[in-house]
N, CA, C, O and the ligand as a Tripos MOL2 file, in Angstrom:
@<TRIPOS>MOLECULE
protein
  253   251    64     0     0
PROTEIN
NO_CHARGES

@<TRIPOS>ATOM
      1 N         -82.7360 -211.3720   61.0580 N.3       1 MET1
      2 CA        -81.8490 -212.4860   60.6940 C.3       1 MET1
      3 C         -81.6050 -212.4870   59.1840 C.2       1 MET1
      4 O         -82.5080 -212.2100   58.3940 O.2       1 MET1
      5 N         -80.3930 -212.7970   58.8080 N.am      2 PHE2
      6 CA        -80.0690 -212.8890   57.3970 C.3       2 PHE2
      7 C         -80.1570 -214.3370   56.9360 C.2       2 PHE2
      8 O         -79.8220 -215.2620   57.6760 O.2       2 PHE2
      9 N         -80.6060 -214.5140   55.7250 N.am      3 THR3
     10 CA        -80.6000 -215.8410   55.1270 C.3       3 THR3
     11 C         -79.8480 -215.7870   53.8050 C.2       3 THR3
     12 O         -79.8490 -214.7700   53.1120 O.2       3 THR3
     13 N         -79.2190 -216.8790   53.4770 N.am      4 CYS4
     14 CA        -78.4450 -216.9490   52.2500 C.3       4 CYS4
     15 C         -79.3600 -216.7750   51.0450 C.2       4 CYS4
     16 O         -80.3950 -217.4330   50.9370 O.2       4 CYS4
     17 N         -78.9690 -215.8890   50.1480 N.am      5 GLU5
     18 CA        -79.7800 -215.5900   48.9680 C.3       5 GLU5
     19 C         -79.8710 -216.7930   48.0410 C.2       5 GLU5
     20 O         -80.8430 -216.9320   47.2990 O.2       5 GLU5
     21 N         -78.8850 -217.6470   48.0780 N.am      6 ASN6
     22 CA        -78.8200 -218.7550   47.1310 C.3       6 ASN6
     23 C         -79.5120 -220.0050   47.6530 C.2       6 ASN6
     24 O         -80.3320 -220.5900   46.9460 O.2       6 ASN6
     25 N         -79.2030 -220.4260   48.8740 N.am      7 CYS7
     26 CA        -79.7410 -221.6920   49.3820 C.3       7 CYS7
     27 C         -80.8040 -221.4820   50.4610 C.2       7 CYS7
     28 O         -81.4810 -222.4320   50.8540 O.2       7 CYS7
     29 N         -80.9540 -220.2620   50.9360 N.am      8 GLY8
     30 CA        -81.9820 -219.9810   51.9070 C.3       8 GLY8
     31 C         -81.6500 -220.3910   53.3230 C.2       8 GLY8
     32 O         -82.4960 -220.3350   54.2150 O.2       8 GLY8
     33 N         -80.4140 -220.8030   53.5240 N.am      9 LYS9
     34 CA        -79.9880 -221.2320   54.8470 C.3       9 LYS9
     35 C         -79.8700 -220.0230   55.7820 C.2       9 LYS9
     36 O         -79.2190 -219.0360   55.4420 O.2       9 LYS9
     37 N         -80.4940 -220.1020   56.9480 N.am     10 PRO10
     38 CA        -80.3720 -218.9990   57.8930 C.3      10 PRO10
     39 C         -78.9590 -218.8970   58.4260 C.2      10 PRO10
     40 O         -78.3280 -219.9040   58.7480 O.2      10 PRO10
     41 N         -78.4720 -217.6750   58.5150 N.am     11 LEU11
     42 CA        -77.1120 -217.4620   58.9870 C.3      11 LEU11
     43 C         -77.1420 -217.1060   60.4660 C.2      11 LEU11
     44 O         -77.7930 -216.1430   60.8720 O.2      11 LEU11
     45 N         -76.4380 -217.8850   61.2570 N.am     12 GLN12
     46 CA        -76.3850 -217.6460   62.6880 C.3      12 GLN12
     47 C         -75.3810 -216.5500   63.0080 C.2      12 GLN12
     48 O         -74.5940 -216.1340   62.1580 O.2      12 GLN12
     49 N         -75.4260 -216.1060   64.2220 N.am     13 LYS13
     50 CA        -74.5830 -214.9740   64.6030 C.3      13 LYS13
     51 C         -73.0970 -215.2620   64.4400 C.2      13 LYS13
     52 O         -72.3170 -214.3570   64.1440 O.2      13 LYS13
     53 N         -72.7120 -216.4890   64.6280 N.am     14 ARG14
     54 CA        -71.2850 -216.7860   64.5490 C.3      14 ARG14
     55 C         -70.8580 -217.2900   63.1890 C.2      14 ARG14
     56 O         -69.6730 -217.5370   62.9650 O.2      14 ARG14
     57 N         -71.8050 -217.4470   62.2710 N.am     15 ASP15
     58 CA        -71.4310 -217.8430   60.9280 C.3      15 ASP15
     59 C         -70.7850 -216.6800   60.1980 C.2      15 ASP15
     60 O         -71.0440 -215.5160   60.5040 O.2      15 ASP15
     61 N         -69.9630 -217.0000   59.2540 N.am     16 ASN16
     62 CA        -69.4790 -215.9760   58.3540 C.3      16 ASN16
     63 C         -70.5400 -215.7290   57.2990 C.2      16 ASN16
     64 O         -71.1180 -216.6680   56.7530 O.2      16 ASN16
     65 N         -70.7890 -214.4680   57.0180 N.am     17 ALA17
     66 CA        -71.7190 -214.1290   55.9640 C.3      17 ALA17
     67 C         -71.0150 -213.2010   54.9890 C.2      17 ALA17
     68 O         -70.1490 -212.4150   55.3750 O.2      17 ALA17
     69 N         -71.3920 -213.2990   53.7370 N.am     18 TYR18
     70 CA        -70.7570 -212.4720   52.7290 C.3      18 TYR18
     71 C         -71.8000 -211.5940   52.0630 C.2      18 TYR18
     72 O         -72.8300 -212.0730   51.5890 O.2      18 TYR18
     73 N         -71.5220 -210.3260   52.0370 N.am     19 PHE19
     74 CA        -72.4700 -209.3650   51.5000 C.3      19 PHE19
     75 C         -71.9730 -208.8350   50.1630 C.2      19 PHE19
     76 O         -70.8630 -208.3180   50.0410 O.2      19 PHE19
     77 N         -72.8290 -208.9840   49.1790 N.am     20 LEU20
     78 CA        -72.5490 -208.3840   47.8850 C.3      20 LEU20
     79 C         -73.3540 -207.0950   47.8210 C.2      20 LEU20
     80 O         -74.5840 -207.1270   47.8060 O.2      20 LEU20
     81 N         -72.6700 -205.9740   47.7830 N.am     21 MET21
     82 CA        -73.3750 -204.7100   47.9390 C.3      21 MET21
     83 C         -72.6250 -203.5740   47.2630 C.2      21 MET21
     84 O         -71.4280 -203.6510   46.9880 O.2      21 MET21
     85 N         -73.3840 -202.5190   47.0100 N.am     22 GLN22
     86 CA        -72.7590 -201.2890   46.5620 C.3      22 GLN22
     87 C         -72.2380 -200.5350   47.7700 C.2      22 GLN22
     88 O         -72.7280 -200.7200   48.8840 O.2      22 GLN22
     89 N         -71.2640 -199.7000   47.5550 N.am     23 VAL23
     90 CA        -70.7590 -198.8690   48.6400 C.3      23 VAL23
     91 C         -71.8330 -197.8570   49.0250 C.2      23 VAL23
     92 O         -72.3580 -197.1380   48.1740 O.2      23 VAL23
     93 N         -72.1540 -197.8110   50.3200 N.am     24 PRO24
     94 CA        -73.2070 -196.8880   50.7670 C.3      24 PRO24
     95 C         -72.8310 -195.4380   50.4710 C.2      24 PRO24
     96 O         -71.6850 -195.0290   50.6560 O.2      24 PRO24
     97 N         -73.8040 -194.6780   50.0130 N.am     25 SER25
     98 CA        -73.5530 -193.2700   49.7440 C.3      25 SER25
     99 C         -73.7420 -192.4380   50.9980 C.2      25 SER25
    100 O         -73.2270 -191.3260   51.1120 O.2      25 SER25
    101 N         -74.4930 -193.0020   51.9410 N.am     26 ARG26
    102 CA        -74.7130 -192.2790   53.1840 C.3      26 ARG26
    103 C         -73.7450 -192.7560   54.2500 C.2      26 ARG26
    104 O         -72.8180 -193.5160   53.9680 O.2      26 ARG26
    105 N         -73.9640 -192.3110   55.4630 N.am     27 SER27
    106 CA        -73.0390 -192.6580   56.5350 C.3      27 SER27
    107 C         -73.1580 -194.1280   56.9170 C.2      27 SER27
    108 O         -74.1950 -194.7550   56.7030 O.2      27 SER27
    109 N         -72.1170 -194.6510   57.4690 N.am     28 LEU28
    110 CA        -72.1110 -196.0460   57.8850 C.3      28 LEU28
    111 C         -73.0240 -196.2880   59.0770 C.2      28 LEU28
    112 O         -73.2980 -197.4390   59.4150 O.2      28 LEU28
    113 N         -73.4900 -195.2490   59.7060 N.am     29 ALA29
    114 CA        -74.4250 -195.4120   60.8160 C.3      29 ALA29
    115 C         -75.7220 -196.0520   60.3350 C.2      29 ALA29
    116 O         -76.4500 -196.6720   61.1100 O.2      29 ALA29
    117 N         -75.9930 -195.8910   59.0550 N.am     30 GLU30
    118 CA        -77.2110 -196.4660   58.4860 C.3      30 GLU30
    119 C         -76.9330 -197.8040   57.8200 C.2      30 GLU30
    120 O         -77.7550 -198.3000   57.0500 O.2      30 GLU30
    121 N         -75.8040 -198.3760   58.1060 N.am     31 LEU31
    122 CA        -75.3890 -199.5720   57.3800 C.3      31 LEU31
    123 C         -76.3430 -200.7440   57.5930 C.2      31 LEU31
    124 O         -76.6010 -201.5050   56.6610 O.2      31 LEU31
    125 N         -76.8610 -200.8970   58.7930 N.am     32 GLN32
    126 CA        -77.7580 -202.0170   59.0570 C.3      32 GLN32
    127 C         -79.0000 -201.9510   58.1810 C.2      32 GLN32
    128 O         -79.4070 -202.9490   57.5860 O.2      32 GLN32
    129 N         -79.5900 -200.7830   58.1090 N.am     33 THR33
    130 CA        -80.7520 -200.6010   57.2430 C.3      33 THR33
    131 C         -80.3600 -200.7620   55.7850 C.2      33 THR33
    132 O         -81.0870 -201.3540   54.9880 O.2      33 THR33
    133 N         -79.2180 -200.2330   55.4620 N.am     34 PHE34
    134 CA        -78.7420 -200.3280   54.0810 C.3      34 PHE34
    135 C         -78.5730 -201.7760   53.6600 C.2      34 PHE34
    136 O         -78.9670 -202.1570   52.5580 O.2      34 PHE34
    137 N         -77.9890 -202.5820   54.5350 N.am     35 LEU35
    138 CA        -77.7550 -203.9830   54.2130 C.3      35 LEU35
    139 C         -79.0650 -204.7220   53.9760 C.2      35 LEU35
    140 O         -79.1740 -205.5340   53.0570 O.2      35 LEU35
    141 N         -80.0460 -204.4350   54.8040 N.am     36 LYS36
    142 CA        -81.3200 -205.1520   54.6950 C.3      36 LYS36
    143 C         -82.0180 -204.8560   53.3800 C.2      36 LYS36
    144 O         -82.7540 -205.6970   52.8650 O.2      36 LYS36
    145 N         -81.8000 -203.6910   52.8420 N.am     37 THR37
    146 CA        -82.5230 -203.2990   51.6360 C.3      37 THR37
    147 C         -81.6890 -203.4340   50.3700 C.2      37 THR37
    148 O         -82.2450 -203.5600   49.2790 O.2      37 THR37
    149 N         -80.3760 -203.4090   50.4950 N.am     38 ASN38
    150 CA        -79.5420 -203.3680   49.2960 C.3      38 ASN38
    151 C         -78.6000 -204.5460   49.1310 C.2      38 ASN38
    152 O         -78.1880 -204.8530   48.0120 O.2      38 ASN38
    153 N         -78.2560 -205.2040   50.2130 N.am     39 ALA39
    154 CA        -77.2280 -206.2290   50.1170 C.3      39 ALA39
    155 C         -77.8160 -207.5900   49.7730 C.2      39 ALA39
    156 O         -78.9480 -207.9100   50.1370 O.2      39 ALA39
    157 N         -77.0220 -208.3760   49.0670 N.am     40 VAL40
    158 CA        -77.3510 -209.7710   48.8250 C.3      40 VAL40
    159 C         -76.4080 -210.5950   49.6860 C.2      40 VAL40
    160 O         -75.1890 -210.4310   49.6300 O.2      40 VAL40
    161 N         -76.9960 -211.4950   50.4920 N.am     41 VAL41
    162 CA        -76.2120 -212.2250   51.4700 C.3      41 VAL41
    163 C         -75.9980 -213.6630   51.0230 C.2      41 VAL41
    164 O         -76.9240 -214.3290   50.5580 O.2      41 VAL41
    165 N         -74.7740 -214.1260   51.1690 N.am     42 TYR42
    166 CA        -74.4610 -215.5080   50.8430 C.3      42 TYR42
    167 C         -73.7150 -216.1640   51.9910 C.2      42 TYR42
    168 O         -72.9140 -215.5270   52.6750 O.2      42 TYR42
    169 N         -73.9930 -217.4550   52.1910 N.am     43 CYS43
    170 CA        -73.2100 -218.2090   53.1510 C.3      43 CYS43
    171 C         -71.8860 -218.6050   52.4870 C.2      43 CYS43
    172 O         -71.7660 -218.5270   51.2640 O.2      43 CYS43
    173 N         -70.9040 -219.0230   53.2670 N.am     44 PRO44
    174 CA        -69.5820 -219.3350   52.7150 C.3      44 PRO44
    175 C         -69.6250 -220.3840   51.6040 C.2      44 PRO44
    176 O         -68.8940 -220.2710   50.6210 O.2      44 PRO44
    177 N         -70.4720 -221.4000   51.7520 N.am     45 GLU45
    178 CA        -70.5370 -222.4550   50.7470 C.3      45 GLU45
    179 C         -71.0040 -221.9160   49.4050 C.2      45 GLU45
    180 O         -70.4310 -222.2280   48.3610 O.2      45 GLU45
    181 N         -72.0460 -221.1090   49.4470 N.am     46 CYS46
    182 CA        -72.6010 -220.5840   48.2110 C.3      46 CYS46
    183 C         -71.6730 -219.5350   47.6020 C.2      46 CYS46
    184 O         -71.5610 -219.4400   46.3800 O.2      46 CYS46
    185 N         -71.0210 -218.7650   48.4310 N.am     47 LEU47
    186 CA        -70.0950 -217.7820   47.9060 C.3      47 LEU47
    187 C         -69.0000 -218.4580   47.0950 C.2      47 LEU47
    188 O         -68.5900 -217.9680   46.0430 O.2      47 LEU47
    189 N         -68.5400 -219.5850   47.6010 N.am     48 GLU48
    190 CA        -67.4880 -220.3110   46.8950 C.3      48 GLU48
    191 C         -67.9900 -220.8160   45.5480 C.2      48 GLU48
    192 O         -67.2700 -220.7580   44.5510 O.2      48 GLU48
    193 N         -69.2190 -221.3080   45.5200 N.am     49 LEU49
    194 CA        -69.8010 -221.7700   44.2670 C.3      49 LEU49
    195 C         -69.9390 -220.6250   43.2750 C.2      49 LEU49
    196 O         -69.5940 -220.7580   42.1000 O.2      49 LEU49
    197 N         -70.4350 -219.5270   43.7510 N.am     50 ILE50
    198 CA        -70.6430 -218.3710   42.8790 C.3      50 ILE50
    199 C         -69.3090 -217.8280   42.3800 C.2      50 ILE50
    200 O         -69.1790 -217.4340   41.2210 O.2      50 ILE50
    201 N         -68.3420 -217.8140   43.2520 N.am     51 TYR51
    202 CA        -67.0190 -217.3250   42.8830 C.3      51 TYR51
    203 C         -66.4140 -218.1950   41.7800 C.2      51 TYR51
    204 O         -65.7890 -217.6940   40.8460 O.2      51 TYR51
    205 N         -66.6090 -219.4770   41.9070 N.am     52 ARG52
    206 CA        -66.0600 -220.3860   40.9000 C.3      52 ARG52
    207 C         -66.7740 -220.2470   39.5630 C.2      52 ARG52
    208 O         -66.1690 -220.4300   38.5060 O.2      52 ARG52
    209 N         -68.0700 -219.9210   39.6140 N.am     53 ARG53
    210 CA        -68.8420 -219.8030   38.3730 C.3      53 ARG53
    211 C         -68.5890 -218.4830   37.6540 C.2      53 ARG53
    212 O         -68.8620 -218.3480   36.4610 O.2      53 ARG53
    213 N         -68.0710 -217.5260   38.3850 N.am     54 SER54
    214 CA        -67.9200 -216.1920   37.8240 C.3      54 SER54
    215 C         -66.9760 -216.1860   36.6230 C.2      54 SER54
    216 O         -65.8490 -216.6690   36.7250 O.2      54 SER54
    217 N         -67.4180 -215.6510   35.4960 N.am     55 PRO55
    218 CA        -66.6000 -215.6410   34.2810 C.3      55 PRO55
    219 C         -65.2840 -214.8950   34.4590 C.2      55 PRO55
    220 O         -64.2940 -215.2000   33.7940 O.2      55 PRO55
    221 N         -65.2780 -213.9160   35.3600 N.am     56 SER56
    222 CA        -64.0750 -213.1010   35.5140 C.3      56 SER56
    223 C         -62.9950 -213.8340   36.2880 C.2      56 SER56
    224 O         -61.8670 -213.3540   36.3970 O.2      56 SER56
    225 N         -63.3330 -214.9830   36.8190 N.am     57 HIS57
    226 CA        -62.3520 -215.7190   37.5990 C.3      57 HIS57
    227 C         -62.0150 -217.0760   36.9740 C.2      57 HIS57
    228 O         -61.4770 -217.9560   37.6470 O.2      57 HIS57
    229 N         -62.3230 -217.2380   35.7270 N.am     58 GLN58
    230 CA        -61.9980 -218.4960   35.0730 C.3      58 GLN58
    231 C         -60.5140 -218.5440   34.7400 C.2      58 GLN58
    232 O         -59.9910 -217.6860   34.0290 O.2      58 GLN58
    233 N         -59.8680 -219.5330   35.2530 N.am     59 ASP59
    234 CA        -58.4480 -219.6880   34.9790 C.3      59 ASP59
    235 C         -58.2040 -220.5160   33.7260 C.2      59 ASP59
    236 O         -57.2020 -220.3520   33.0310 O.2      59 ASP59
    237 N         -59.1510 -221.4100   33.4600 N.am     60 GLN60
    238 CA        -58.9730 -222.2930   32.3060 C.3      60 GLN60
    239 C         -60.1010 -222.0450   31.3130 C.2      60 GLN60
    240 O         -61.2480 -221.8350   31.7080 O.2      60 GLN60
    241 N         -59.7770 -222.0670   30.0360 N.am     61 PRO61
    242 CA        -60.8240 -221.8680   29.0200 C.3      61 PRO61
    243 C         -61.7970 -223.0310   28.9870 C.2      61 PRO61
    244 O         -61.3980 -224.1890   29.1140 O.2      61 PRO61
    245 N         -63.0870 -222.7170   28.8150 N.am     62 THR62
    246 CA        -64.0720 -223.7780   28.7200 C.3      62 THR62
    247 C         -64.0870 -224.3430   27.3180 C.2      62 THR62
    248 O         -63.8680 -223.6230   26.3430 O.2      62 THR62
    249 N         -64.3450 -225.6170   27.2210 N.am     63 VAL63
    250 CA        -64.3420 -226.2900   25.9120 C.3      63 VAL63
    251 C         -65.7070 -226.1650   25.2700 C.2      63 VAL63
    252 O         -65.9170 -226.6630   24.1640 O.2      63 VAL63
    253 ZN        -76.0100 -220.6560   50.8450 Zn       64 ZN64
@<TRIPOS>BOND
     1     1     2 1
     2     2     3 1
     3     3     4 2
     4     3     5 am
     5     5     6 1
     6     6     7 1
     7     7     8 2
     8     7     9 am
     9     9    10 1
    10    10    11 1
    11    11    12 2
    12    11    13 am
    13    13    14 1
    14    14    15 1
    15    15    16 2
    16    15    17 am
    17    17    18 1
    18    18    19 1
    19    19    20 2
    20    19    21 am
    21    21    22 1
    22    22    23 1
    23    23    24 2
    24    23    25 am
    25    25    26 1
    26    26    27 1
    27    27    28 2
    28    27    29 am
    29    29    30 1
    30    30    31 1
    31    31    32 2
    32    31    33 am
    33    33    34 1
    34    34    35 1
    35    35    36 2
    36    35    37 am
    37    37    38 1
    38    38    39 1
    39    39    40 2
    40    39    41 am
    41    41    42 1
    42    42    43 1
    43    43    44 2
    44    43    45 am
    45    45    46 1
    46    46    47 1
    47    47    48 2
    48    47    49 am
    49    49    50 1
    50    50    51 1
    51    51    52 2
    52    51    53 am
    53    53    54 1
    54    54    55 1
    55    55    56 2
    56    55    57 am
    57    57    58 1
    58    58    59 1
    59    59    60 2
    60    59    61 am
    61    61    62 1
    62    62    63 1
    63    63    64 2
    64    63    65 am
    65    65    66 1
    66    66    67 1
    67    67    68 2
    68    67    69 am
    69    69    70 1
    70    70    71 1
    71    71    72 2
    72    71    73 am
    73    73    74 1
    74    74    75 1
    75    75    76 2
    76    75    77 am
    77    77    78 1
    78    78    79 1
    79    79    80 2
    80    79    81 am
    81    81    82 1
    82    82    83 1
    83    83    84 2
    84    83    85 am
    85    85    86 1
    86    86    87 1
    87    87    88 2
    88    87    89 am
    89    89    90 1
    90    90    91 1
    91    91    92 2
    92    91    93 am
    93    93    94 1
    94    94    95 1
    95    95    96 2
    96    95    97 am
    97    97    98 1
    98    98    99 1
    99    99   100 2
   100    99   101 am
   101   101   102 1
   102   102   103 1
   103   103   104 2
   104   103   105 am
   105   105   106 1
   106   106   107 1
   107   107   108 2
   108   107   109 am
   109   109   110 1
   110   110   111 1
   111   111   112 2
   112   111   113 am
   113   113   114 1
   114   114   115 1
   115   115   116 2
   116   115   117 am
   117   117   118 1
   118   118   119 1
   119   119   120 2
   120   119   121 am
   121   121   122 1
   122   122   123 1
   123   123   124 2
   124   123   125 am
   125   125   126 1
   126   126   127 1
   127   127   128 2
   128   127   129 am
   129   129   130 1
   130   130   131 1
   131   131   132 2
   132   131   133 am
   133   133   134 1
   134   134   135 1
   135   135   136 2
   136   135   137 am
   137   137   138 1
   138   138   139 1
   139   139   140 2
   140   139   141 am
   141   141   142 1
   142   142   143 1
   143   143   144 2
   144   143   145 am
   145   145   146 1
   146   146   147 1
   147   147   148 2
   148   147   149 am
   149   149   150 1
   150   150   151 1
   151   151   152 2
   152   151   153 am
   153   153   154 1
   154   154   155 1
   155   155   156 2
   156   155   157 am
   157   157   158 1
   158   158   159 1
   159   159   160 2
   160   159   161 am
   161   161   162 1
   162   162   163 1
   163   163   164 2
   164   163   165 am
   165   165   166 1
   166   166   167 1
   167   167   168 2
   168   167   169 am
   169   169   170 1
   170   170   171 1
   171   171   172 2
   172   171   173 am
   173   173   174 1
   174   174   175 1
   175   175   176 2
   176   175   177 am
   177   177   178 1
   178   178   179 1
   179   179   180 2
   180   179   181 am
   181   181   182 1
   182   182   183 1
   183   183   184 2
   184   183   185 am
   185   185   186 1
   186   186   187 1
   187   187   188 2
   188   187   189 am
   189   189   190 1
   190   190   191 1
   191   191   192 2
   192   191   193 am
   193   193   194 1
   194   194   195 1
   195   195   196 2
   196   195   197 am
   197   197   198 1
   198   198   199 1
   199   199   200 2
   200   199   201 am
   201   201   202 1
   202   202   203 1
   203   203   204 2
   204   203   205 am
   205   205   206 1
   206   206   207 1
   207   207   208 2
   208   207   209 am
   209   209   210 1
   210   210   211 1
   211   211   212 2
   212   211   213 am
   213   213   214 1
   214   214   215 1
   215   215   216 2
   216   215   217 am
   217   217   218 1
   218   218   219 1
   219   219   220 2
   220   219   221 am
   221   221   222 1
   222   222   223 1
   223   223   224 2
   224   223   225 am
   225   225   226 1
   226   226   227 1
   227   227   228 2
   228   227   229 am
   229   229   230 1
   230   230   231 1
   231   231   232 2
   232   231   233 am
   233   233   234 1
   234   234   235 1
   235   235   236 2
   236   235   237 am
   237   237   238 1
   238   238   239 1
   239   239   240 2
   240   239   241 am
   241   241   242 1
   242   242   243 1
   243   243   244 2
   244   243   245 am
   245   245   246 1
   246   246   247 1
   247   247   248 2
   248   247   249 am
   249   249   250 1
   250   250   251 1
   251   251   252 2
@<TRIPOS>SUBSTRUCTURE
     1 MET1         2 RESIDUE 1 A MET
     2 PHE2         6 RESIDUE 1 A PHE
     3 THR3        10 RESIDUE 1 A THR
     4 CYS4        14 RESIDUE 1 A CYS
     5 GLU5        18 RESIDUE 1 A GLU
     6 ASN6        22 RESIDUE 1 A ASN
     7 CYS7        26 RESIDUE 1 A CYS
     8 GLY8        30 RESIDUE 1 A GLY
     9 LYS9        34 RESIDUE 1 A LYS
    10 PRO10       38 RESIDUE 1 A PRO
    11 LEU11       42 RESIDUE 1 A LEU
    12 GLN12       46 RESIDUE 1 A GLN
    13 LYS13       50 RESIDUE 1 A LYS
    14 ARG14       54 RESIDUE 1 A ARG
    15 ASP15       58 RESIDUE 1 A ASP
    16 ASN16       62 RESIDUE 1 A ASN
    17 ALA17       66 RESIDUE 1 A ALA
    18 TYR18       70 RESIDUE 1 A TYR
    19 PHE19       74 RESIDUE 1 A PHE
    20 LEU20       78 RESIDUE 1 A LEU
    21 MET21       82 RESIDUE 1 A MET
    22 GLN22       86 RESIDUE 1 A GLN
    23 VAL23       90 RESIDUE 1 A VAL
    24 PRO24       94 RESIDUE 1 A PRO
    25 SER25       98 RESIDUE 1 A SER
    26 ARG26      102 RESIDUE 1 A ARG
    27 SER27      106 RESIDUE 1 A SER
    28 LEU28      110 RESIDUE 1 A LEU
    29 ALA29      114 RESIDUE 1 A ALA
    30 GLU30      118 RESIDUE 1 A GLU
    31 LEU31      122 RESIDUE 1 A LEU
    32 GLN32      126 RESIDUE 1 A GLN
    33 THR33      130 RESIDUE 1 A THR
    34 PHE34      134 RESIDUE 1 A PHE
    35 LEU35      138 RESIDUE 1 A LEU
    36 LYS36      142 RESIDUE 1 A LYS
    37 THR37      146 RESIDUE 1 A THR
    38 ASN38      150 RESIDUE 1 A ASN
    39 ALA39      154 RESIDUE 1 A ALA
    40 VAL40      158 RESIDUE 1 A VAL
    41 VAL41      162 RESIDUE 1 A VAL
    42 TYR42      166 RESIDUE 1 A TYR
    43 CYS43      170 RESIDUE 1 A CYS
    44 PRO44      174 RESIDUE 1 A PRO
    45 GLU45      178 RESIDUE 1 A GLU
    46 CYS46      182 RESIDUE 1 A CYS
    47 LEU47      186 RESIDUE 1 A LEU
    48 GLU48      190 RESIDUE 1 A GLU
    49 LEU49      194 RESIDUE 1 A LEU
    50 ILE50      198 RESIDUE 1 A ILE
    51 TYR51      202 RESIDUE 1 A TYR
    52 ARG52      206 RESIDUE 1 A ARG
    53 ARG53      210 RESIDUE 1 A ARG
    54 SER54      214 RESIDUE 1 A SER
    55 PRO55      218 RESIDUE 1 A PRO
    56 SER56      222 RESIDUE 1 A SER
    57 HIS57      226 RESIDUE 1 A HIS
    58 GLN58      230 RESIDUE 1 A GLN
    59 ASP59      234 RESIDUE 1 A ASP
    60 GLN60      238 RESIDUE 1 A GLN
    61 PRO61      242 RESIDUE 1 A PRO
    62 THR62      246 RESIDUE 1 A THR
    63 VAL63      250 RESIDUE 1 A VAL
    64 ZN64       253 GROUP 0 **** ****
């Protein structure tokens, strides 16, 4: 089972999950193992928060 890296909320099978990961160098057949060891998982709520905080996505200058 995957849990959100930020809030620790367990992600159910029908939830959307977002994986922050590097592109696998090996075959996609190993993707499940790859995700467990390399990916950072976020739930939709936390992804939105992180996306908004990201400096590369700031639309307005901070004061
Ligand atoms: Zn979360």
